[in-house]
N, C-alpha and C positions, 0 to 999 in steps of 0.2 A: 690728415695733415694737422699737426698741432699748431696752436697759435704761436707766432714768432716772438722771440725776445727782441727788444728794440733798443736803439741807442741814438740820441740826437746830439749833434755838435754844432750849436748855433753859430752862424757866420762862416762855416766851412763845409763845403761839399766834398763828399768822399769820391775818390777816383780809383782806389785800389785797396784790397784787403789781403793780408797774408797770415796764414796760420803758422805758428811756430812749429818747426820739426822736432823740437825738444820738449816743449811743454804743451800738454793737450788743451790747456785753458787760456793760452796767451795768444793775442791777436795784435797785429799792427795795421794801422789805417793811414794811408797817404791822402791828404786832404788839401783843398785849395779854396781861397776866398774868391768871391765874385765869379763862381763857376770856372775858375782856372784861367780866365781871360786876362786879368790883371790883379796885382796885389800879392800878398804873402801866402805862405803855406803853413801847414802844421802836420807833424807826425804824432799821431795818437797811439798810445800803448793801452790796450784794452784787455781786461780779464773777464772770464766767465766764472761766476760763483753761484752757489745754490740760491735760488729765489723762491718766492711764494708758489705753492702748489707743485713744487718739483721742477718748475721751468727755470732754466739758467738765467741769471741776471747779468747784464753787461755793465761793466764799470770802467771808467777812464782812470787808469792808475797814474799817468803822467803824460805830458806832451812836450814837444820841442817846436819852437817857432823857426820858420825859414823865411828868407827874403823874397822868395818866389814860390809859386804854386808847386805842389808835389803831385806827380802823376802815377808813380808806381813805387812799390816797396818789396823787398825780398829779404828773408832771414838768411843769415849765414848757415852753412851746412857744417861748419867746424867749430863755431863758438856760439854757445846757446844764448848769449846776451848781446850779440851784434847783428846789425841789419843795415842794408844799403838802400838809399832812396834815389829816385830820378826826379830832376827838377826842371821847371820851365825856363830857367836861365842857362841851361846847358850843363849844369854841374851835377856831380854825383857825390854823395856824402855817405860816409860810414859812421854809424852811431853805436854806442855802447849803452845799454839801458841802465847800467849801474851808475852811470855818470849823468850829470845834469847839464842842461843848457846848450852845450856845443858838441859838434861832431868830433870824432877822434881823427878823421882824415877827410880831405875833400880833393876832388879832381875836377879840372876845368879844361876839357879838350874838345868836347862837342861844340859846334858853333851855333846850333839851334836847340830847341827843346829836346830833352831826353824823355822818351815816352815809355820805355820799359827797361826793367832790370831783371835778371834771372840768375840764380846761383846754381851751379852744377851739382847734382846729387851724386855724380860719379867721380869727377875731379874736384874735390871739395874745396880746393884752394883757388878756384876760378869763378868769376861771374862775368856776365855779358850785358852790355847795354845797347839800346837802339835809339836812333834819333831822327828827328825831322831833317837833319842834314844829309840823309841818305846812307849813313854809315852805321856799322855795328862795331863795337870795341870790346876786346877781351881784356879783363883786368885780374890782378891779384891784390888782395888787401895789403900785402906787404910791400908793394912796389909803388914808387912815386908817380909812374906814368903807365899808360896802357901797354899791354904786351903786344897786341896786334890790332890793326884797323882794317876792316874789310869794307870796301865801297860796294855795298850790297845791292842798292837800287838807285835809279836816277830820280827817285822821289822819296817822300817820307817813309821811314820804316816804323811801322806802328808797334811791332813786337818782334822779339828775338828770344827763342827758347832752346836750351840744351835738350838733346835727346836723353830720355831716362834709360836708354838701352845701350847706346854706343858713345863712348867718350869722344869728345871733340867734334861731334856732329851737331850743327845748329840749324834751326829752321827760322825763316823770317817771312813777314808779310808786309805788303806795302800799298801805297796809293796807286801804284801801277797795275794792280789787279793780279799780281802773281804771288805765289808762295815759292820760296827758294830754300834748298838744302845745301849747306856748306859743310865740307869736311876739313877740319883744321889739320888733319894728318896728310891730306893730299897736296902734292907740290904743284898746284895749278893756279896759284894766286899771283897776281901782278904785285910788284913792290908797293908797300904802303907809302903814302905821301900825305901832305897836309890836306885835310878835307876841303872840298870846294863846294860852296853853298849854291852855285848855279847848276849843280848836278851834271857837269860836263866831265867830271873825273872818270877815267876808264874803270869799268866795273871789275871787281874780283870775280873769279870764275866759280859759280856754284857747281855742284855735282848733279843737281836736278833743279829744273825750273818747272813749276806747275802753273799753267794758266788758269787760275782758280775762279776768276770772275772778270766780267767786262767793266766792273766798277771797283771801288776801293775795297781791299781786304783789311778789315780792322783788327782781326784777332785770329789766333791759331792755337792749337794744343796738340801735344803728342798723346796717343793712347798709351796708358801705363802698362798694358799687358800685351799689346800686339805691336811688335817693332815695325816701324815705318808705316804705321797707320796714323793719320793725322786728321784733325777737323779744322775747318776754316769757317769764318763768318764775316759778314760785312754789309756794305750798303745795299746789296741786292736782296736783303731780308731773309737770306737762306743760310742754314747751317749745312755744310757739305762734309762728307767723310771721304777721305782720299786713301787709296792704296798706292804707296810709293815704293813697293818692294823691288821694283825694277832698277832702283838706283844702285850704282857701283860706288863703294866707298873704300877708304884706306888705299892699300897698294893697287887695288883693281881699278881705282878711279881713273877715268880718261877724259875724253871730251865731254863738254856739258851736254846733258840730256834734257830734252823737253818732253814731259810726259806726266804721269800720274793718272790713275783710274778713279773716277768718281764713283764710289760704291753706293752712295746714298745722298739724296738731298732732302733736308728736313724743312718743310715749308709751313708757315703758320704765323710768324711774326709779321706785324703790320708796318713796321719801320725798320731802319737799319739795326743790325745785330752788333752790339758793341763788344761783347765778350763771349767766348765759348771755352768750356773747360770739361775735360773728361773726369769721371769719378775715379778717385784713387782706390776704390774698393770693387768696382764692377767694370769689366771690359766692355760692356754694352751700354753703359749709361753715361750721359753727358748733360750738362746744363748750359743754358744760354741766357744772356741779359740783353735787353733791347731798349731802343728809344721809344718803343710803344708802351713803356712803363711796366713791363712784365719780365719776370724770370721764369723760364720754362725748363722742365726736365724731360729728357727724351730717352728712348731705348732704341738701339739699332736692330734688336731682335725681339719684336713684340710677340706675345703669345697669340695663337690663332684667334681671330675675331676681334683683336684689339689694334689700336693705332700706335704709331711710334711715339706720340705725345703722352707722357705719363701724368704731367701736372702743370698747371699754370698758377703762378704765384703773383698776385697783382695788388698788393696794398699800397704801392708807391704812387705818389702824385706827380712825379717828374721822371725824366729819363733815367732808366736803370743802366748804369755804365759798367757794372762788373758783378761778378759772382765768384765764390770760391768755396770749394768743398773742404770740410774738416779732414785733416790727414788721418785722424784716428777714430772718429766716431762716425759710423756709417749713417748716411741719410741726413747728416747735418751740413747745411750750406749757408753761407752768408751772401746777402745781396745788398747793394748800396746804390744810392741815387745822387744825382747832381744837385737836387734841391737841398739847400742848407738846413731847412726845417723838416726835411723828410727823414725818417729814421733809417738807420742801418738795421737790417733784419738778420738774425741768426735763426734760420728756419730748421726746426727739428722735425724731420719727416716721419710719418708713420710708414715704415717700410713695407708692411704687409699690403697696404693699400697702394702705395706709390710704385713699388717694383714688382708686386705680385710674388713676393718671396718673404720668407721668415727671417727676421733679424736674429743674428747669432750673438750679438753683444748688446748690453743695455747699460746706460749711464756712462759717465766719463769721469776722469780723474778729478777729485775734489767735489763732485756733486753728491747730493744726498739721495740715496735710493730708498724708497719706502716699499716694504713688502707686507701685504695684508693677508690675514687668514680670517675667513668669515666664521660665524658661529656654527654653521652647518659643517664646515671643515674641521673645526675643533671637536665637534661631536663625533665625527667619523673617526678621528684619532683616538678619542676616549673609548670608542667601541672596539678598538684593535689592541687594547692593552689592559692589563690587570691593575695598572697604576692609575689611581683616581685623582692624582694631583694636577692633571692637565687642566689649565684654566678654561673656564667656559666663556662663551661670548666671543666677540671679535678680538683679534690680536694683531698688533702692528709692530714691525721691526724696522728701525731706521738705521741705515748704514751709510757711512761716508765711503765713497769709492776711492781706494788708495791711489796715490801717485808713487812713482819710483824715481830713483836717480836715472839720469839719461842713459847711463851705461847699462842699466838693467831693463830698458824698455822692451828688449827682445823677449822678456818673460810674459808679456801681454797680461800683466796683473792689474791694469788700470781700467778694467771693465768688469761688469757682472755678466757672465756668459750664460747662454740659454740652458746649458747643462746644469749649472748651479741652480737656476730657477726650477728646472724639472725635478732635480733631486729634492729641493725644498718642498715641492708640491706633492711628493710621494713618500713622505717619511713613514707612512703606515706600512710600507714594504720592507722596512729595515728590521722589523722584529724588536723594536725598542720597547721596554716596559713590560715584557712578558715574563721576566724572571724576578726573583726576590733579591738577588745580590746587585750591588751597584755595577753599572755597565761602564767600562772604560772605552772611550771613543776618540779616534784620531782623524782629523781632516788634513790631508796633504794638499799643498797648493791652494790654500784657502782664499787668497786675495782679500775681499771684504769680509769673508767668513759667514756668508748667509746660511748654508745648511747647518754648520756647527753651532752657530749662535742661536739659531732657531730651535735646534734640539735642546740646547741648554735652557732656553726659555720655556719650552713646553714640558720637559720631563725633569722631575726632581732627583730621581734615582740614577743619575748619570754623572760622569766626570769627563768633560770634553776638553781636548787639546786641539786648537786650530793652529796650523803651522804654515809657514811660507818662507821663501828665500830670505836670507839675512840682509835685507835692505832696510835701512833705518826708517825711511819715510813709510814704507809699506807696513812694517811691524808696528810703528807708532799708531798708524791709523787702525790697524787690526785690533790692537789693545784698546784703543779709544772706543771702537764699536762694541766691544765686550762691556765696557763700563757704561756706555750710553744706554744699553739695553738691560742693564742691571742683572747680569749673570756672572759677575766676578766670582761668586762662591762655587760655581759649577763649571766654569770655563776659563781657560788661560791661553795666551798667545805665546808661541815659541818660534824662534828663528831656527830654521833647519834647511840645509842644502841637501838635496837628495843624494844618497849614497855615502854621506859622511857619518861620523860617529853619532849614534842615536842617544847618547847619554842624556842630553837635555830633554829629548822626547820622552824617555822612559822614566823620568823622575816620578810621574804620577802613576805609571803602570810598569813597574820593574820586570814583570813577567810577560810584558807585551799587551797589546790592546785586544779587546774582544771584538771590536768593530773598527774598520778603517774605511773612510769614504773619501772620494775625490771626484771632482767634476772638471772636464776638459783639461786633462793633464797629459794626454797621450799624443798631442799633435806633432811633437818633435821626436822622430825615431832615434836620434842620437842620444836622447835622454832615457830611453826605455830601460837600458841596463841599470842605470842609477836608480830609477824609480822602482824597479823590481827588487833591487837590493834593499831599498828602504822598506818595502813590504816584507821582505824576508826577515829583516831585523826587528821590525816593529809589531808584527802580528803574533798574538799568543798562539802557541802550538797545541791547540786543542781541537777537538772535532767540531765544536760549534762556533769557532772564530770565523769571521767572514770579512771579505773585502767587497765593497760595492763601488763600482766605477761607472760613471756616466760620461760618455763622450759624444760630442756632436758628430753626426755623420759627415759634416763638412771636413772633418779631420782626414777623411779618405779611407776607403775600405782596405786598401793594401797596407796602409799604415796600421790600422787597427788589427788586421790579420797578423801582421808581423809581431805586434805586441802579444797577441794570444799565443802564438807559437813560442815566443821567448818565455812567457810566464809559465807555460806548461813545462818547459825544459828546466825551469828553476824549482820545480817541486810542487807547483800548485795544480789543482784541478779546476776546470771551468764548470761550475755548477750549472750555470746557464748564461747565455748571451742572447739578448732579445733586442730587436729594433722596435723603437717606440715612437709614435707620432707625437710631435711637440704639442699639437692641439688635437684633442679628441682621445679616444681610447684604443686606436688601432695598434696592434702589436703583431709582429711576425718574427720568425726565427732568424738569427743572424746568418748571413751568407755573403761571402766575398764575391760570388759569381755575378752579382748584380752591378758590379763596378762599371761595366762598359755601357750599361743601358740606362743611365740616369744622368741628369744635368745638375748644375749647381743649385738651381731653384729647388729641385726635388731633394737634394741632400740636406738642404737647410731645414727641411720640414721634419727631420728625424734625428733622434739620438739613439745611441746604443747603450743598453744597461747590461753590465757584466757583473756576475757574482763569482768570486773566487773563494776557494777553501783549500786547506792543506791536503795534499795526497796522503794517504794512510801511512806511507813510509816516513813522512816528515813529522808525524805527531809524537810528542814525547810524553812520558809518564806524568811529569809535573808541569808541562806546558812551557818550560823555560828554555830559552835559546842563549847559548854562550857563543859569542863571536869568535872566541879563541879556540874553543874545543868543539864547536858544532852542537847539534842537539844533545842535551843531556839525557841519558837513558836510565 
């Protein structure tokens, strides 16, 4: 477990943290003075930036003052600069981080403290609030009043969360010891009326009531991968996992059902558990925060001989009231305390130790990643080449991990993937530096450009092109990485969308490239045809031209096998395909037949190295490919 990055906000205790769904390094903090009992509040906007030793630094970019304490915050799912807060005076406020001082909208319908807000990731124009007045309210940022009010419990509603799987399904937890599921699509609700603070208002009908505890249930969360599996936590000091699949929703909803099967009880906290949250990256991992001043990480499926408890994080000196997983960086979690002098922690986990599995991504957008080659490794490379210009001694490459526009986040270009590291660590297998002529090399889907820039740094007799999707931020960072590592004379960055006109790519290699490399570019089967077309247009049509592709086995065996079939049909031969252990020297031949006998943990430990060459029928006399006429003869 790495040492955490910390942030202190004197005078204000943190109650909630939310990671932006649009920006990997942006965080919002809801805070209150005087432990939230009396006094004003503050909304902090925090960013992560590269810090000493590669550890992210936390910086307060700006803050907004409020007249009462803030208990929760949620980012908009449709506007990257907007977020909503829950306040102790019963108000809800919508903020735009591009504006100063005041919210852009405020609502005042709840009659007591608003304790939670949650934005739907399915119906992105809706958010829900819960209050100590016993109600939950559905809102749209475009409307002056709430859309719906549900009288959910006869006592305080601590949290209300949308299902990440079913639109319109909301889970709540309360002082009354129950968790309830409501389906906004089911016609089983009593008419909404003015909220009644003495809790005598008739309740709206849930589709399921789970008697979760004999004491207060303070927190709940939906599992992100298993529909209708939820976790609860509260005053009984126990985290419980519930199977609620017996619920009937939508048109099938009928009478209220009381049920829920408790799959697991996680015991270990010494005082009440204030927050529970499932990992957005693992179906079996969840975190909890407690008044015992600890944040704990659990697994529901421990390996044989191990307990459910993975880690205890205990640097706080006061109640830990919440925790939140990063949406994009695996193993990164924030925890925060009620003590105004106690730091908020951003805990960057060592995944190999914590989860007993291998991380597949490293670094996050905007962070600086340092890759080091030892003297013994450079000597090994010097022994594999006739080129004696490889520098001796230790070598360091520093790369800024690129961010992209929100519309291009589906590219997953804001991390350095394990396959990129594996390729960089095995450059001796590429056959570089064994010939006399300059070698033209292309990296597709380069992201930060680690393998390509490292090649340009190590070898003089090369001309390297690193390419990626034409996103301005991505390409700007890629070009800056080339300059930072002083390889401008041998390396260039090019914007290129797979399958498009390769003219920009081929400026340095008009007859095609001698070597094409790529790491973790095969995860989306819908892009295979475009990727193969790019190989077809960019690889020199000679006997010795090669493509080296490294893909994490987490991609899936069937996906990789589909690519291999498609690439054969396109005129390539598979020179070899080998499964390689990420750590160590184990290697076995590729086989799709092992797909059913391995779990996610095992897949993360392997990459697949594929080497492609032209089939003899595709090789031309001069090695030149004409897109209009086909191979020249």
